[in-house]
Structures are given as structure tokens and as C-alpha cells.
All heavy atoms as an XYZ file, in Angstrom:
757
protein
N     -14.871     11.098    -24.161
C     -15.046     11.709    -22.860
C     -13.755     11.768    -22.103
O     -12.879     10.929    -22.264
N     -13.610     12.771    -21.258
C     -12.417     12.880    -20.440
C     -12.588     12.051    -19.185
O     -13.581     12.183    -18.488
C     -12.164     14.340    -20.022
C     -11.743     15.189    -21.203
O     -11.234     14.665    -22.185
N     -11.965     16.490    -21.113
N     -11.622     11.202    -18.914
C     -11.685     10.439    -17.680
C     -10.826     11.129    -16.645
O      -9.747     11.640    -16.948
C     -11.184      9.005    -17.901
O      -9.834      9.017    -18.282
N     -11.335     11.189    -15.448
C     -10.594     11.849    -14.372
C      -9.333     11.054    -14.064
O      -9.282      9.841    -14.273
C     -11.469     11.956    -13.136
N      -8.337     11.749    -13.563
C      -7.122     11.064    -13.168
C      -7.410     10.157    -11.984
O      -8.045     10.580    -11.023
C      -6.049     12.072    -12.764
C      -5.508     12.818    -13.968
O      -5.519     12.309    -15.084
N      -5.047     14.027    -13.747
N      -6.948      8.927    -12.081
C      -7.149      8.018    -10.960
C      -6.320      8.488     -9.775
O      -5.292      9.133     -9.936
C      -6.804      6.563    -11.333
C      -5.325      6.411    -11.680
C      -7.685      6.077    -12.465
C      -4.912      4.972    -11.895
N      -6.819      8.197     -8.599
C      -6.133      8.628     -7.393
C      -5.996      7.488     -6.415
O      -6.784      6.530     -6.419
N      -4.974      7.588     -5.585
C      -4.730      6.571     -4.574
C      -4.180      7.257     -3.341
O      -3.240      8.047     -3.441
C      -3.725      5.541     -5.101
C      -3.343      4.429     -4.133
C      -4.500      3.455     -3.980
C      -2.115      3.695     -4.629
N      -4.785      6.984     -2.200
C      -4.329      7.552     -0.937
C      -4.065      6.419      0.034
O      -4.920      5.538      0.203
C      -5.409      8.481     -0.342
O      -5.734      9.487     -1.303
C      -4.921      9.135      0.937
N      -2.886      6.432      0.638
C      -2.620      5.461      1.700
C      -3.230      6.020      2.979
O      -2.888      7.130      3.394
C      -1.112      5.224      1.869
C      -0.520      4.667      0.564
C      -0.847      4.265      3.033
C       0.989      4.489      0.590
N      -4.163      5.276      3.557
C      -4.882      5.775      4.734
C      -4.218      5.345      6.033
O      -4.413      5.962      7.065
C      -6.333      5.285      4.715
O      -6.338      3.855      4.579
C      -7.092      5.906      3.553
N      -3.460      4.254      5.985
C      -2.707      3.861      7.163
C      -1.613      2.883      6.775
O      -1.744      2.139      5.803
C      -3.594      3.245      8.242
C      -4.252      1.945      7.883
C      -5.292      1.567      8.930
N      -5.974      0.327      8.580
C      -5.628     -0.865      9.043
N      -4.603     -0.975      9.868
N      -6.282     -1.941      8.685
N      -0.543      2.916      7.538
C       0.561      1.973      7.367
C       1.181      1.832      8.740
O       1.764      2.785      9.262
C       1.573      2.493      6.354
N       1.008      0.677      9.348
C       1.478      0.503     10.715
C       1.778     -0.957     11.001
O       1.213     -1.853     10.390
C       0.436      1.013     11.709
C      -0.906      0.315     11.601
C      -1.957      0.933     12.512
O      -1.586      1.614     13.481
O      -3.148      0.719     12.256
N       2.702     -1.155     11.939
C       2.993     -2.500     12.409
C       1.997     -2.823     13.509
O       1.858     -2.083     14.477
C       4.422     -2.572     12.938
N       1.268     -3.927     13.323
C       0.208     -4.284     14.253
C       0.148     -5.801     14.364
O       0.005     -6.495     13.345
C      -1.125     -3.744     13.717
C      -2.249     -3.496     14.702
C      -1.868     -2.428     15.719
C      -3.495     -3.057     13.948
N       0.256     -6.308     15.580
C       0.108     -7.743     15.827
C       0.976     -8.598     14.909
O       0.504     -9.596     14.355
C      -1.366     -8.157     15.668
C      -2.271     -7.441     16.652
O      -1.773     -7.100     17.742
O      -3.449     -7.223     16.337
N       2.231     -8.176     14.709
C       3.136     -8.982     13.914
C       2.964     -8.862     12.418
O       3.540     -9.635     11.653
N       2.169     -7.889     11.988
C       1.993     -7.638     10.566
C       2.225     -6.168     10.262
O       1.971     -5.309     11.113
C       0.562     -7.976     10.102
C       0.267     -9.451     10.129
O       0.845    -10.228      9.387
N      -0.641     -9.841     11.015
N       2.684     -5.893      9.048
C       2.627     -4.536      8.521
C       1.292     -4.434      7.800
O       1.026     -5.184      6.851
C       3.774     -4.276      7.538
C       3.654     -2.949      6.786
C       3.782     -1.760      7.732
C       4.702     -2.858      5.682
N       0.419     -3.543      8.283
C      -0.896     -3.374      7.671
C      -0.920     -2.063      6.909
O      -0.535     -1.017      7.445
C      -1.997     -3.349      8.738
C      -2.155     -4.671      9.454
C      -3.403     -4.716     10.322
O      -4.195     -3.749     10.289
O      -3.580     -5.724     11.027
N      -1.361     -2.137      5.654
C      -1.415     -0.950      4.807
C      -2.808     -0.858      4.200
O      -3.262     -1.785      3.505
C      -0.356     -0.995      3.689
C      -0.435      0.253      2.818
C       1.043     -1.150      4.287
N      -3.488      0.260      4.472
C      -4.820      0.488      3.929
C      -4.794      1.636      2.942
O      -4.015      2.575      3.090
N      -5.656      1.564      1.921
C      -5.670      2.583      0.874
C      -7.099      2.930      0.481
O      -8.039      2.167      0.736
C      -4.953      2.093     -0.390
O      -5.603      0.897     -0.828
C      -3.482      1.826     -0.138
N      -7.222      4.073     -0.175
C      -8.492      4.527     -0.729
C      -8.245      4.892     -2.187
O      -7.269      5.587     -2.497
C      -8.985      5.742      0.054
C     -10.423      6.204     -0.147
C     -11.409      5.097      0.205
C     -10.694      7.433      0.699
N      -9.109      4.408     -3.067
C      -8.961      4.616     -4.509
C     -10.011      5.614     -4.975
O     -11.165      5.566     -4.534
C      -9.147      3.269     -5.247
C      -9.198      3.467     -6.757
C      -8.033      2.304     -4.855
N      -9.605      6.534     -5.845
C     -10.577      7.466     -6.413
C     -10.508      7.436     -7.938
O      -9.442      7.220     -8.523
C     -10.323      8.894     -5.902
O      -8.995      9.290     -6.143
N     -11.673      7.616     -8.564
C     -11.795      7.675    -10.018
C     -11.376      6.390    -10.711
O     -10.944      6.395    -11.859
C     -11.000      8.854    -10.595
C     -11.488     10.186    -10.055
O     -12.681     10.372     -9.840
N     -10.572     11.089     -9.814
N     -11.484      5.271     -9.996
C     -11.235      3.960    -10.600
C     -12.070      2.929     -9.859
O     -12.187      2.987     -8.639
C      -9.762      3.591    -10.525
N     -12.674      2.012    -10.614
C     -13.487      0.964    -10.004
C     -12.836     -0.402    -10.172
O     -13.282     -1.379     -9.586
C     -14.899      0.930    -10.617
O     -14.773      0.771    -12.038
C     -15.637      2.221    -10.318
N     -11.805     -0.476    -11.003
C     -11.058     -1.707    -11.175
C      -9.589     -1.342    -11.253
O      -9.233     -0.171    -11.482
C     -11.436     -2.453    -12.471
O     -11.146     -1.603    -13.584
C     -12.912     -2.817    -12.486
N      -8.750     -2.334    -11.089
C      -7.329     -2.076    -11.218
C      -6.523     -2.988    -10.332
O      -7.064     -3.779     -9.557
N      -5.213     -2.876    -10.473
C      -4.282     -3.682     -9.704
C      -3.475     -2.784     -8.786
O      -2.921     -1.773     -9.233
C      -3.338     -4.461    -10.641
O      -4.123     -5.288    -11.486
C      -2.362     -5.317     -9.842
N      -3.419     -3.155     -7.515
C      -2.660     -2.409     -6.518
C      -1.357     -3.158     -6.254
O      -1.371     -4.376     -6.082
C      -3.434     -2.332     -5.209
S      -5.134     -1.741     -5.400
N      -0.272     -2.426     -6.235
C       1.035     -3.009     -5.944
C       1.634     -2.293     -4.745
O       1.925     -1.096     -4.800
C       1.966     -2.868     -7.146
C       3.446     -3.220     -6.898
C       3.609     -4.692     -6.567
C       4.302     -2.849     -8.101
N       1.791     -3.047     -3.666
C       2.441     -2.525     -2.465
C       3.936     -2.761     -2.582
O       4.364     -3.862     -2.930
C       1.903     -3.247     -1.226
C       2.665     -3.008      0.082
C       2.445     -1.585      0.575
C       2.248     -4.014      1.138
N       4.724     -1.722     -2.298
C       6.180     -1.859     -2.267
C       6.679     -1.330     -0.933
O       6.332     -0.214     -0.537
C       6.828     -1.062     -3.399
O       6.415     -1.546     -4.658
N       7.452     -2.150     -0.228
C       8.021     -1.746      1.048
C       9.530     -1.874      0.913
O      10.039     -2.967      0.642
C       7.495     -2.621      2.204
C       7.917     -2.033      3.543
C       5.974     -2.741      2.139
N      10.231     -0.746      1.063
C      11.647     -0.737      0.727
C      12.504     -0.171      1.850
O      12.046      0.627      2.674
C      11.876      0.086     -0.545
O      11.450      1.424     -0.347
N      13.738     -0.624      1.851
C      14.739     -0.131      2.783
C      16.073     -0.176      2.039
O      16.348     -1.146      1.328
C      14.804     -1.009      4.031
C      15.764     -0.499      5.107
C      15.918     -1.518      6.236
O      16.571     -2.534      6.071
N      15.281     -1.247      7.366
N      16.878      0.868      2.198
C      18.160      0.922      1.518
C      18.978     -0.332      1.803
O      19.101     -0.751      2.959
C      18.946      2.167      1.962
O      18.141      3.318      1.706
C      20.255      2.292      1.203
N      19.469     -0.960      0.745
C      20.322     -2.129      0.901
C      19.578     -3.437      1.007
O      20.201     -4.497      1.072
N      18.247     -3.381      1.015
C      17.452     -4.613      1.133
C      16.595     -4.798     -0.118
O      16.269     -3.846     -0.817
C      16.538     -4.562      2.362
C      17.275     -4.421      3.680
C      18.080     -5.647      4.049
O      17.891     -6.727      3.495
N      19.006     -5.495      4.988
N      16.205     -6.040     -0.346
C      15.311     -6.344     -1.448
C      13.917     -5.798     -1.113
O      13.433     -5.967      0.001
C      15.251     -7.866     -1.622
C      14.420     -8.346     -2.798
C      14.512     -9.870     -2.905
C      13.788    -10.388     -4.135
N      12.334    -10.213     -4.064
N      13.319     -5.110     -2.090
C      11.982     -4.551     -1.871
C      10.961     -5.675     -1.733
O      10.974     -6.645     -2.506
C      11.596     -3.627     -3.036
O      12.530     -2.547     -3.087
C      10.185     -3.061     -2.858
N      10.105     -5.559     -0.732
C       9.053     -6.542     -0.493
C       7.774     -6.022     -1.139
O       7.390     -4.856     -0.938
C       8.882     -6.768      1.019
C      10.145     -7.463      1.539
C       7.632     -7.569      1.326
C      10.255     -7.542      3.024
N       7.139     -6.861     -1.962
C       5.970     -6.419     -2.707
C       4.794     -7.361     -2.498
O       4.961     -8.522     -2.100
C       6.267     -6.347     -4.224
O       6.617     -7.653     -4.684
C       7.391     -5.366     -4.513
N       3.598     -6.837     -2.763
C       2.378     -7.635     -2.749
C       1.400     -6.970     -3.703
O       1.440     -5.750     -3.893
C       1.779     -7.690     -1.343
N       0.531     -7.757     -4.317
C      -0.453     -7.192     -5.229
C      -1.849     -7.659     -4.846
O      -2.033     -8.713     -4.228
C      -0.186     -7.609     -6.693
O      -0.202     -9.033     -6.782
C       1.149     -7.078     -7.180
N      -2.824     -6.849     -5.225
C      -4.224     -7.212     -5.015
C      -5.066     -6.410     -6.003
O      -4.553     -5.511     -6.671
C      -4.652     -6.913     -3.574
C      -5.719     -7.901     -3.087
O      -6.494     -8.412     -3.930
O      -5.790     -8.151     -1.875
N      -6.338     -6.744     -6.083
C      -7.236     -6.072     -7.017
C      -8.127     -5.069     -6.283
O      -8.538     -5.318     -5.145
C      -8.120     -7.098     -7.742
C      -7.325     -8.096     -8.574
C      -6.506     -7.430     -9.657
O      -7.024     -6.637    -10.444
N      -5.219     -7.725     -9.689
N      -8.430     -3.956     -6.961
C      -9.337     -2.967     -6.396
C     -10.677     -3.634     -6.106
O     -11.161     -4.449     -6.895
C      -9.526     -1.786     -7.380
C     -10.622     -0.842     -6.897
C      -8.210     -1.035     -7.558
N     -11.272     -3.298     -4.963
C     -12.546     -3.884     -4.575
C     -13.428     -2.809     -3.953
O     -12.940     -1.766     -3.513
C     -12.327     -5.053     -3.587
O     -13.583     -5.708     -3.364
C     -11.784     -4.552     -2.260
N     -14.721     -3.061     -3.940
C     -15.680     -2.139     -3.326
C     -15.877     -2.533     -1.880
O     -16.177     -3.696     -1.581
C     -17.009     -2.185     -4.078
C     -18.109     -1.239     -3.589
C     -17.672      0.219     -3.724
C     -19.385     -1.465     -4.388
N     -15.695     -1.570     -0.984
C     -15.800     -1.846      0.444
C     -16.456     -0.645      1.113
O     -15.959      0.465      1.028
C     -14.399     -2.083      1.006
C     -14.360     -2.566      2.435
C     -12.925     -2.856      2.872
O     -11.981     -2.621      2.122
N     -12.760     -3.339      4.067
N     -17.576     -0.861      1.769
C     -18.284      0.227      2.456
C     -18.497      1.435      1.550
O     -18.224      2.574      1.924
C     -17.516      0.667      3.703
C     -17.307     -0.480      4.677
O     -18.138     -1.372      4.752
N     -16.212     -0.456      5.404
N     -18.976      1.168      0.320
C     -19.299      2.228     -0.645
C     -18.087      3.004     -1.145
O     -18.243      4.056     -1.752
C     -20.322      3.217     -0.064
C     -21.612      2.526      0.316
O     -22.110      1.672     -0.421
N     -22.137      2.863      1.476
N     -16.883      2.504     -0.875
C     -15.674      3.135     -1.396
C     -14.847      2.075     -2.104
O     -14.848      0.908     -1.715
C     -14.842      3.742     -0.270
O     -15.564      4.725      0.418
N     -14.142      2.508     -3.143
C     -13.214      1.585     -3.792
C     -11.872      1.672     -3.087
O     -11.384      2.764     -2.789
C     -13.092      1.901     -5.286
C     -14.317      1.440     -6.039
C     -15.369      2.314     -6.296
C     -14.438      0.113     -6.446
C     -16.512      1.876     -6.963
C     -15.578     -0.326     -7.106
C     -16.609      0.553     -7.362
O     -17.741      0.112     -8.000
N     -11.299      0.517     -2.816
C     -10.061      0.438     -2.045
C      -9.200     -0.677     -2.620
O      -9.664     -1.520     -3.374
C     -10.340      0.129     -0.551
C     -11.217      1.186      0.087
C     -10.959     -1.259     -0.390
N      -7.930     -0.654     -2.248
C      -7.114     -1.857     -2.360
C      -7.335     -2.585     -1.044
O      -7.217     -1.970      0.018
C      -5.634     -1.512     -2.493
S      -5.244     -0.416     -3.871
N      -7.666     -3.877     -1.081
C      -7.853     -4.591      0.188
C      -6.640     -4.378      1.087
O      -5.523     -4.240      0.595
C      -7.984     -6.049     -0.256
C      -8.492     -5.970     -1.664
C      -7.858     -4.744     -2.247
N      -6.883     -4.354      2.381
C      -5.792     -4.100      3.329
C      -4.690     -5.134      3.132
O      -4.951     -6.336      3.105
C      -6.309     -4.134      4.779
C      -5.146     -4.040      5.765
C      -7.294     -3.000      5.008
N      -3.493     -4.636      2.954
C      -2.338     -5.528      2.849
C      -1.882     -5.899      4.250
O      -1.749     -5.024      5.115
C      -1.185     -4.829      2.122
C      -1.423     -4.618      0.648
C      -1.798     -3.373      0.173
C      -1.247     -5.655     -0.259
C      -1.996     -3.163     -1.195
C      -1.443     -5.454     -1.618
C      -1.831     -4.213     -2.088
N      -1.653     -7.172      4.486
C      -1.108     -7.665      5.754
C       0.157     -8.449      5.441
O       0.081     -9.574      4.943
C      -2.110     -8.582      6.469
C      -3.173     -7.784      7.188
O      -2.862     -7.023      8.092
N      -4.417     -7.944      6.784
N       1.297     -7.859      5.712
C       2.574     -8.520      5.440
C       3.193     -8.911      6.782
O       3.493     -8.034      7.595
C       3.541     -7.587      4.687
C       2.853     -6.923      3.488
C       4.795     -8.365      4.258
C       2.411     -7.871      2.417
N       3.375    -10.211      7.042
C       3.983    -10.609      8.318
C       5.365     -9.990      8.476
O       6.154     -9.977      7.525
C       4.071    -12.136      8.210
C       3.065    -12.517      7.166
C       3.028    -11.369      6.202
N       5.637     -9.466      9.665
C       6.948     -8.843      9.877
C       8.057     -9.884      9.764
O       9.209     -9.518      9.528
C       7.011     -8.134     11.238
O       6.642     -9.054     12.263
C       6.078     -6.932     11.276
N       7.713    -11.164      9.857
C       8.721    -12.205      9.685
C       9.209    -12.267      8.237
O      10.240    -12.878      7.956
C       8.158    -13.584     10.094
O       6.920    -13.792      9.424
C       7.946    -13.665     11.593
N       8.477    -11.634      7.310
C       8.912    -11.583      5.911
C      10.051    -10.595      5.704
O      10.678    -10.586      4.646
C       7.747    -11.160      5.002
C       6.715    -12.258      4.830
O       6.716    -13.234      5.569
N       5.840    -12.090      3.861
N      10.293     -9.733      6.688
C      11.295     -8.688      6.539
C      12.622     -9.143      7.136
O      12.634     -9.828      8.157
C      10.826     -7.402      7.237
C       9.619     -6.783      6.604
C       8.341     -7.204      6.953
C       9.750     -5.775      5.664
C       7.213     -6.636      6.369
C       8.632     -5.197      5.081
C       7.372     -5.631      5.423
N      13.751     -8.738      6.515
C      15.050     -9.140      7.043
C      15.397     -8.462      8.366
O      16.256     -8.939      9.099
C      16.025     -8.720      5.939
C      15.310     -7.672      5.169
C      13.854     -8.014      5.247
N      14.723     -7.346      8.672
C      14.959     -6.674      9.948
C      13.734     -5.851     10.305
O      12.870     -5.604      9.457
C      16.224     -5.800      9.896
C      16.086     -4.672      8.890
O      15.296     -3.749      9.060
N      16.869     -4.741      7.823
N      13.671     -5.427     11.563
C      12.504     -4.676     12.041
C      12.793     -3.177     12.097
O      12.252     -2.460     12.913
C      12.093     -5.180     13.428
C      11.599     -6.623     13.477
C      11.232     -7.014     14.894
C      10.414     -6.827     12.545
N      13.655     -2.727     11.202
C      13.994     -1.311     11.182
C      12.929     -0.464     10.515
O      11.744     -0.813     10.504
N      13.361      0.650      9.940
C      12.449      1.586      9.288
C      12.328      1.270      7.802
O      13.336      1.156      7.095
C      12.948      3.016      9.464
C      12.808      3.477     10.900
O      11.888      3.065     11.607
N      13.719      4.320     11.351
N      11.086      1.155      7.328
C      10.800      0.804      5.938
C       9.897      1.858      5.316
O       9.014      2.408      5.971
C      10.130     -0.562      5.870
C      11.050     -1.677      6.266
C      11.442     -2.013      7.534
C      11.728     -2.578      5.389
N      12.310     -3.069      7.495
C      12.510     -3.445      6.194
C      11.749     -2.744      4.001
C      13.288     -4.454      5.650
C      12.524     -3.759      3.473
C      13.291     -4.594      4.283
N      10.118      2.123      4.032
C       9.304      3.089      3.292
C       8.199      2.355      2.545
O       8.457      1.388      1.827
C      10.170      3.883      2.314
C      11.101      4.814      3.047
O      10.666      5.638      3.844
N      12.394      4.684      2.800
N       6.969      2.840      2.725
C       5.795      2.203      2.146
C       5.264      3.043      0.985
O       5.075      4.253      1.129
C       4.690      2.053      3.220
C       3.402      1.521      2.609
C       5.173      1.159      4.360
N       5.028      2.393     -0.151
C       4.344      3.053     -1.259
C       3.413      2.053     -1.919
O       3.619      0.840     -1.835
C       5.332      3.620     -2.281
O       6.002      2.591     -2.960
N       2.364      2.575     -2.544
C       1.418      1.728     -3.259
C       1.194      2.335     -4.633
O       1.013      3.550     -4.760
C       0.066      1.616     -2.510
C      -0.899      0.710     -3.277
C       0.271      1.077     -1.092
N       1.236      1.491     -5.650
C       0.942      1.923     -7.014
C      -0.385      1.310     -7.445
O      -0.703      0.171     -7.078
C       2.039      1.471     -7.978
O       3.277      2.010     -7.611
N      -1.132      2.054     -8.228
C      -2.406      1.579     -8.765
C      -2.352      1.698    -10.279
O      -2.002      2.754    -10.814
C      -3.561      2.417     -8.213
C      -4.923      2.223     -8.887
C      -5.434      0.802     -8.685
C      -5.927      3.231     -8.367
N      -2.679      0.608    -10.958
C      -2.783      0.618    -12.413
C      -4.199      0.225    -12.787
O      -4.686     -0.818    -12.361
C      -1.787     -0.363    -13.054
O      -0.472     -0.015    -12.632
C      -1.857     -0.300    -14.573
N      -4.853      1.107    -13.540
C      -6.229      0.857    -13.961
C      -6.316      1.219    -15.442
O      -6.185      2.386    -15.811
C      -7.202      1.701    -13.144
O      -8.530      1.462    -13.554
N      -6.494      0.191    -16.275
C      -6.490      0.450    -17.713
C      -5.131      0.984    -18.127
O      -4.097      0.387    -17.837
N      -5.123      2.157    -18.770
C      -3.861      2.737    -19.232
C      -3.318      3.764    -18.253
O      -2.283      4.372    -18.500
C      -4.052      3.417    -20.596
O      -5.076      4.418    -20.465
C      -4.473      2.411    -21.657
N      -4.019      3.965    -17.135
C      -3.600      4.964    -16.154
C      -2.902      4.295    -14.982
O      -3.232      3.168    -14.613
C      -4.804      5.743    -15.624
O      -5.485      6.374    -16.680
N      -1.943      5.010    -14.409
C      -1.328      4.493    -13.188
C      -0.900      5.662    -12.317
O      -0.669      6.773    -12.806
C      -0.142      3.590    -13.501
O       0.880      4.326    -14.129
N      -0.832      5.409    -11.033
C      -0.426      6.429    -10.084
C       0.272      5.744     -8.918
O       0.048      4.560     -8.666
C      -1.641      7.244     -9.584
O      -1.181      8.313     -8.766
C      -2.610      6.388     -8.778
N       1.126      6.474     -8.244
C       1.830      5.933     -7.085
C       1.671      6.887     -5.916
O       1.741      8.106     -6.094
C       3.333      5.743     -7.388
O       3.461      4.841     -8.478
C       4.076      5.190     -6.181
N       1.442      6.331     -4.747
C       1.302      7.136     -3.539
C       2.301      6.649     -2.501
O       2.458      5.443     -2.300
C      -0.126      7.004     -2.997
O      -0.289      7.768     -1.823
N       2.979      7.582     -1.870
C       3.885      7.256     -0.773
C       3.211      7.586      0.546
O       2.495      8.588      0.646
C       5.186      8.055     -0.887
C       6.019      7.619     -2.077
O       6.332      6.449     -2.228
N       6.360      8.562     -2.941
N       3.418      6.742      1.543
C       2.888      7.009      2.877
C       3.545      8.285      3.392
O       4.768      8.362      3.469
C       3.180      5.810      3.764
C       2.831      5.953      5.217
C       3.689      5.813      6.270
C       1.545      6.221      5.791
N       3.006      5.975      7.456
C       1.696      6.244      7.196
C       0.271      6.460      5.253
C       0.629      6.476      8.067
C      -0.783      6.698      6.117
C      -0.610      6.700      7.497
N       2.751      9.301      3.749
C       3.336     10.585      4.156
C       4.163     10.504      5.431
O       5.012     11.364      5.666
C       2.124     11.497      4.332
C       0.934     10.604      4.392
C       1.281      9.345      3.681
N       3.915      9.474      6.243
C       4.650      9.373      7.507
C       5.803      8.370      7.433
O       6.244      7.848      8.449
C       3.693      8.979      8.633
C       2.608     10.015      8.833
O       2.822     11.199      8.623
N       1.423      9.577      9.202
N       6.270      8.094      6.199
C       7.443      7.228      6.055
C       8.594      7.779      6.863
O       8.721      8.995      7.000
C       7.864      7.150      4.575
C       7.100      6.066      3.824
O       6.647      5.091      4.409
N       6.978      6.240      2.529
N       9.485      6.911      7.376
C       9.383      5.455      7.259
C       8.569      4.862      8.405
O       8.327      5.524      9.411
C      10.857      5.011      7.374
C      11.465      6.051      8.269
C      10.752      7.342      7.951
N       8.164      3.610      8.210
C       7.404      2.881      9.229
C       8.386      1.957      9.955
O       9.077      1.161      9.326
C       6.275      2.056      8.593
C       5.559      1.237      9.652
C       5.300      2.968      7.865
N       8.434      2.072     11.255
C       9.277      1.184     12.057
C       8.517     -0.075     12.399
O       7.410      0.004     12.954
N       9.079     -1.225     12.087
C       8.355     -2.484     12.307
C       8.512     -3.036     13.701
O       7.873     -4.015     14.050
C       8.836     -3.528     11.292
C       8.601     -3.184      9.826
C       9.028     -4.347      8.954
C       7.140     -2.831      9.573
N       9.366     -2.422     14.508
C       9.621     -2.993     15.828
C       8.516     -2.655     16.823
O       8.420     -3.268     17.868
C      10.962     -2.483     16.366
O      10.968     -1.060     16.361
N       7.672     -1.687     16.481
C       6.645     -1.253     17.417
C       5.631     -2.328     17.691
O       4.808     -2.624     16.841
N       5.686     -2.933     18.871
C       4.706     -3.972     19.194
C       3.667     -3.431     20.159
O       2.842     -4.152     20.674
C       5.431     -5.161     19.820
O       6.199     -4.742     20.915
N       3.682     -2.117     20.406
C       2.722     -1.524     21.336
C       1.327     -1.552     20.739
O       1.149     -1.137     19.623
C       3.084     -0.076     21.635
C       3.878      0.084     22.893
C       5.395      0.101     22.616
O       5.804     -0.269     21.503
O       6.131      0.468     23.536
């Protein structure tokens, strides 16, 4: 049988209450590993991983909460998430990159 291409959409990426919060929506996959990568030129990429989970009848990567204190600066960072499920993988970039971490509003 043909399996549909797995999909991953970043639904939000914002600095909120001292954390960078990144939410995603997964399509055509019920299991897998999500890898968050937050990068800035000249800095070490900050990563986090989690497993695909069912939430409100949708498969998602659980919301990533990265404390802004983990970052070397509160400048602009590029957010992307990769999903690997079985032998398939896909990467999604936040369309509104970069995310500024200084926003405490």
C-alpha cells in the first residue's frame, strides 16, 4: 500500500512568559520523533526532542517550552521542527522566522 507523505506544520512559535513556545500539527503519522531546532548565526543550535502524541483528536508534537535563559541572547532565532516516523522524515520551518525572544509583552 502507498503511505501518504507525513506532514508537519508549525502552528505557533513565540516568546511567552520567559519561554519560547513552539506548537506543531502532524499529518499522516501517528507515531514518531519530533526534533525542535532553534538557530542563530554564530551560535550553537538549541534542540529538544519529543514523541508524537494524540491531543484533541489531532496528532501533534507536544508543545515545546524552552526557557529563554537557555539562549545566549534574546535576539532573533530561526525555528524549525523535524519529524521522523518510521523511514519517513520531514522538516518544517516557521514561516514567520525569525522569532525575537526579547518580546515580553
